C-alpha positions in Angstrom: 2.5 -15.3 -18.0 -0.4 -14.7 -20.0 -0.7 -13.2 -23.8 -1.1 -9.6 -22.9 2.4 -9.3 -20.6 4.9 -8.1 -22.4 8.4 -10.2 -21.2 10.1 -9.6 -18.8 7.7 -6.4 -17.8 6.9 -6.1 -14.5 2.9 -5.2 -14.3 1.8 -4.0 -10.7 -1.9 -3.0 -9.2 -1.6 -0.1 -7.1 -4.6 1.1 -4.7 -4.3 3.7 -3.7 -2.9 5.4 -6.6 -4.7 9.2 -7.2 -3.0 10.8 -4.5 0.3 10.2 -1.6 1.6 7.4 -1.2 0.5 5.6 -3.9 0.7 8.2 -7.2 4.0 8.4 -5.8 4.9 4.6 -5.4 2.7 4.8 -9.4 5.1 6.9 -10.8 8.2 5.4 -9.4 7.8 1.6 -11.1 6.0 3.9 -14.2 9.8 5.6 -14.2 10.8 1.7 -14.9 9.6 0.2 -17.0 6.3 -1.2 -15.4 2.7 -1.5 -15.9 0.8 0.4 -13.4 -2.7 -0.7 -13.2 -3.9 2.1 -10.7 -7.3 1.8 -8.1 -9.2 4.3 -6.6 -12.1 5.7 -5.2 -11.8 8.9 -7.4 -12.3 9.1 -11.1 -9.3 11.2 -11.6 -7.6 7.8 -12.0 -7.8 7.2 -14.7 -6.6 10.6 -16.5 -3.5 9.9 -13.7 -2.1 6.5 -14.9 -2.9 7.6 -17.9 -0.4 9.9 -17.9 2.0 8.2 -16.5 5.3 8.4 -18.1 5.7 5.2 -20.5 2.5 3.3 -22.1 0.4 0.2 -21.0 -0.9 2.4 -17.9 -4.4 1.8 -16.6 -6.3 3.6 -14.1 -9.5 2.2 -12.9 -11.9 3.5 -10.2 -13.7 1.0 -8.2 -15.1 1.0 -3.9 -12.2 -1.2 -2.8 -14.3 -1.7 0.5 -17.0 -4.0 -1.7 -15.3 -7.7 -1.5 -16.3 -8.4 -5.1 -14.5 -5.7 -6.1 -11.1 -6.5 -6.1 -11.1 -10.0 -7.7 -13.6 -8.0 -10.6 -9.8 -5.0 -10.7 -7.5 -8.3 -10.9 -10.0 -9.6 -13.7 -8.7 -5.7 -15.4 -5.1 -6.3 -14.6 -4.3 -9.4 -16.8 -7.0 -8.7 -19.6 -5.3 -5.2 -19.9 -1.3 -5.6 -19.2 -0.7 -9.6 -18.3 -0.9 -11.5 -14.5 -0.3 -9.0 -11.2 3.7 -9.4 -10.7 3.8 -6.3 -8.1 0.6 -5.2 -5.5 1.2 -1.9 -3.5 -1.5 -1.7 -0.7 -1.7 1.3 -0.3 -5.7 2.6 0.0 -6.1 4.0 3.2 -8.0 6.3 5.4 -6.9 7.9 8.7 -10.5 8.7 10.8 -8.8 10.2 14.4 -10.7 9.7 18.1 -10.3 9.8 21.5 -11.2 5.8 22.2 -14.0 7.3 24.3 -15.7 8.7 21.0 -14.7 6.4 18.6 -18.7 6.6 16.6 -18.6 3.4 15.3 -19.6 4.1 11.6 -16.0 5.8 11.7 -14.1 2.3 13.8 -15.9 0.7 10.9 -15.1 2.4 7.7 -11.5 2.6 9.0 -11.0 -1.4 9.3 -13.3 -1.7 6.1 -10.8 0.3 3.9 -8.2 0.4 5.4 -8.3 -3.7 6.4 -10.0 -5.1 4.4 -9.8 -4.5 1.4 -6.3 -4.6 2.3 -7.1 -8.1 2.2 -9.4 -8.6 -0.7 -7.2 -7.5 -3.0 -4.6 -9.8 -1.2 -6.5 -12.5 -1.7 -7.6 -12.3 -5.0 -3.6 -11.0 -6.2 -2.0 -13.8 -5.3 -4.6 -16.5 -6.2 -2.6 -15.3 -9.7 1.0 -15.4 -8.3 0.8 -18.5 -6.8 -1.0 -19.6 -10.4 2.2 -18.3 -11.6 5.0 -18.9 -9.5 6.0 -15.4 -8.3 4.4 -12.2 -7.3 5.0 -9.1 -5.0 2.5 -8.0 -2.1 3.6 -5.0 -0.3 1.0 -3.9 2.1 0.9 0.2 3.9 1.0 -0.4 7.6 2.5 2.4 9.7 3.9 2.9 13.2 1.2 3.7 14.7 1.0 -0.1 13.8 3.3 -0.5 15.9 3.2 2.1 19.2 0.9 3.5 20.8 -0.7 6.4 19.7 -2.9 9.4 20.5 -7.2 9.1 18.7 -5.4 6.9 16.7 -7.8 3.8 17.6 -10.0 2.7 15.0 -6.8 3.7 12.6 -3.9 1.2 15.3 -5.9 -1.1 14.9 -6.3 -1.9 11.4 -2.2 -1.6 10.8 -1.4 -3.5 13.5 -4.0 -6.1 11.5 -2.5 -5.5 9.1 0.9 -6.6 10.4 -0.3 -10.2 11.8 -2.2 -10.4 7.7 1.2 -10.3 6.1 2.9 -12.6 8.3 0.0 -15.1 8.4 0.2 -14.6 4.4 4.0 -14.5 4.0 3.9 -17.9 5.5 1.3 -19.7 2.8 2.5 -18.4 0.2 6.6 -18.4 0.8 6.9 -21.6 -1.1 4.5 -20.4 -3.7 6.8 -17.9 -4.9 4.7 -15.6 -3.6 6.3 -12.4 -1.1 4.5 -10.6 1.8 6.0 -7.8 2.8 4.2 -4.9 5.4 6.2 -1.2 5.6 5.5 1.3 8.4 6.0 4.9 7.6 6.4 7.8 10.5 4.6 11.0 8.9 5.0 11.2 5.2 5.1 14.1 3.3 1.9 14.0 1.1 -0.9 16.3 0.5 -2.9 15.3 2.9 0.2 14.5 5.4 1.9 17.9 6.2 -1.9 19.6 6.1 -3.1 17.1 9.3 0.0 17.6 11.0 0.6 21.3 10.6 2.4 24.4 13.0 2.8 23.4 16.4 1.6 19.8 16.6 3.5 18.6 13.8 6.8 20.3 14.7 6.1 18.9 18.6 5.7 15.2 16.6 9.1 16.0 14.6 11.0 16.0 17.9 10.3 12.8 18.9 11.6 11.2 15.4 15.5 10.8 15.7 16.3 12.2 12.9 14.3 15.1 13.1 12.0 15.5 10.8 9.0 13.3 8.2 9.2 10.9 5.6 9.2 11.7 1.7 7.4 10.0 -0.6 10.2 9.1 -3.0 12.1 7.2 -0.2 8.9 5.4 1.0 8.5 4.6 -3.2 12.1 3.5 -2.9 11.8 1.1 0.1 8.5 -0.2 -1.1 10.2 -0.6 -4.5 12.9 -2.9 -3.0 10.8 -4.8 -1.9 8.9 -5.1 -5.7 12.7 -7.3 -6.9 14.1 -9.9 -7.6 16.7 -9.1 -5.0 14.0 -8.5 -1.7 13.3 -12.8 -2.8 14.1 -13.8 1.1 13.0 -10.4 2.5 9.4 -12.1 2.8 6.7 -11.6 6.3 8.7 -9.0 7.7 7.5 -5.0 8.8 9.8 -2.6 8.1 9.8 0.8 9.7 10.9 3.2 8.2 10.8 5.6 11.0 13.6 7.8 11.7 14.0 6.0 14.8 10.8 7.0 16.1 10.4 3.7 17.7 13.4 2.9 19.1 13.0 5.4 21.6 
């Protein structure tokens, strides 16, 4: 624990915190007393984090595809609130194309944001957590990392890689008190998710999910909250599917 850290208070670093799942997760931890450091490419993250319930929150606008950015973010988080106890890698993009049509730039952008940025953040946070002897890292993967989905070649490759990375980090860091898990949702009804899966396309997708609906952001946040808790100390290296049974059919 650093001199700036309130005893017993968690410090949660959340990427992609300005919208969607990331914002929901930031709100979840803030309402439960954590100091939240939200990171996003959008400058809006600064104001959004300052408006979260409670106090002691920080918004950082940063491009996490820059390999140097992750260490800068973690250093700023430590200076502001203390050593991070929780990292949630939620930042991501979904650039969808038929496999034969994927432009090289969109392929690379998908890997840079979804995979490389998550690794850089896990690496930087992991160093601090290992030194402290405690940490919880949760990576957002996807059902697309487990099953084949049309037009998802780049996205699926990035999310399958996140699942593999999660297993390696969990194995290396468990002896130091740091757990690393992945969460793989089906379509989540964020504003972007609703727009992308509206109309007939969305109805067809729901019909493939045994529970007959998409996931809610609050459901994803609750699962992440469990994996970030002390109660989940024995859970590491897992990829938890939250997909209403979609991958079981």
